[in-house]
C-alpha positions as CSV (number, residue, x, y, z in Angstrom):
1,M,-15.2,-16.5,-22.8
2,M,-14.5,-14.3,-26.3
3,P,-18.3,-13.0,-28.1
4,T,-19.5,-14.2,-30.9
5,L,-21.9,-13.1,-33.4
6,T,-24.0,-15.5,-35.1
7,L,-25.3,-14.6,-38.8
8,G,-27.5,-17.5,-40.3
9,N,-25.8,-21.0,-39.6
10,E,-22.5,-19.4,-39.1
11,T,-21.0,-18.3,-35.8
12,I,-17.7,-16.1,-35.7
13,S,-15.9,-15.4,-32.6
14,I,-15.1,-11.6,-32.0
15,D,-11.9,-10.4,-30.7
16,D,-13.0,-7.1,-29.3
17,T,-9.8,-6.4,-27.9
18,K,-8.6,-5.6,-31.6
19,Y,-11.4,-3.2,-31.9
20,A,-11.3,-1.8,-27.9
21,K,-10.2,2.1,-28.1
22,E,-7.3,2.2,-25.7
23,R,-8.6,3.6,-22.2
24,E,-6.6,5.4,-19.6
25,P,-6.2,3.2,-16.4
26,E,-9.2,4.7,-13.9
27,L,-7.6,6.2,-11.0
28,P,-8.8,6.1,-7.3
29,F,-11.0,8.7,-6.0
30,T,-8.9,11.1,-4.3
31,D,-10.1,12.8,-1.5
32,M,-8.6,16.5,-1.5
33,V,-10.6,17.1,2.0
34,N,-9.1,14.4,3.8
35,S,-5.7,13.0,2.6
36,P,-5.0,15.4,-0.7
37,P,-1.8,13.2,-1.8
38,H,0.6,16.1,-2.3
39,Y,0.2,16.7,1.5
40,N,2.2,13.4,2.3
41,K,5.6,13.1,0.9
42,S,7.9,10.1,2.3
43,G,5.0,8.4,4.5
44,I,5.3,11.8,6.6
45,E,1.6,13.9,6.7
46,C,2.8,17.7,6.4
47,I,0.0,18.7,9.1
48,D,2.6,16.1,11.2
49,A,5.3,17.9,10.6
50,I,4.3,21.1,11.0
51,G,3.4,19.7,14.3
52,A,6.0,19.0,15.5
53,A,7.9,21.8,13.8
54,T,5.8,25.0,15.8
55,D,5.1,22.7,19.2
56,I,2.8,25.3,21.2
57,G,2.4,27.5,18.0
58,Y,0.7,24.6,16.2
59,K,-3.0,25.5,17.8
60,Y,-2.5,29.0,16.3
61,Y,-1.7,27.7,12.9
62,L,-5.0,25.4,13.2
63,Q,-6.6,28.4,13.8
64,G,-4.8,30.5,11.0
65,T,-5.9,28.3,8.5
66,V,-9.3,27.3,9.6
67,I,-9.8,31.6,8.9
68,K,-7.8,31.3,5.5
69,Y,-10.2,28.7,4.3
70,L,-13.3,30.4,5.8
71,W,-12.2,34.1,4.6
72,R,-12.0,32.6,0.8
73,Y,-14.3,29.7,0.0
74,E,-16.6,32.1,-2.1
75,Y,-14.2,33.5,-4.3
76,K,-12.6,30.2,-5.4
77,N,-14.0,27.1,-7.9
78,K,-14.5,25.2,-5.4
79,P,-16.6,26.2,-2.2
80,V,-17.8,23.1,-0.4
81,E,-14.4,22.1,-0.6
82,D,-12.9,24.7,1.0
83,L,-15.5,24.8,3.5
84,K,-14.7,21.3,4.3
85,K,-11.1,22.3,4.5
86,A,-12.1,24.5,7.5
87,R,-13.7,22.1,8.9
88,W,-11.1,19.4,9.2
89,Y,-8.7,22.1,10.0
90,L,-11.4,23.3,12.6
91,D,-11.8,19.4,13.9
92,K,-8.2,19.2,14.8
93,L,-7.8,22.2,16.6
94,I,-11.0,20.9,18.8
95,D,-8.6,17.4,19.1
96,E,-5.4,19.4,20.0
97,T,-7.5,21.6,22.5
98,Q,-9.3,18.6,24.1
99,K,-5.4,16.7,24.0
100,N,-4.3,19.6,26.1
101,E,-7.3,20.0,28.5
102,Y,-7.0,16.4,29.6
103,N,-2.7,16.4,29.6
104,D,-3.6,19.5,32.1
105,L,-6.2,17.6,34.4
106,A,-4.0,14.6,34.7
107,E,-1.0,16.8,35.5
108,S,-3.5,18.2,38.3
109,F,-3.6,15.1,40.0
110,T,0.0,14.2,40.1
């Protein structure tokens, strides 16, 4: 429904689209910690490609990345974001270590 303006006995319709400022399209929230768009190209997550490429060295990569973010968080413009990134990589390292423990345990029963 189009807005109207009433002046005395006269009512006129206001086509506000003529007067509306052009707006930039609203962008969805981008989670720069858990899924930054620049780390996903062609449907492949960078972290998954690194895991596949480094094989047994993957845990060391994760450990080094945790250290990197902890080392520099106070020197950047977004210290909390860097701490969250360190936690993200630490969680990945924990998951990877648990997966290896479960695999070792399963192999001990075979």
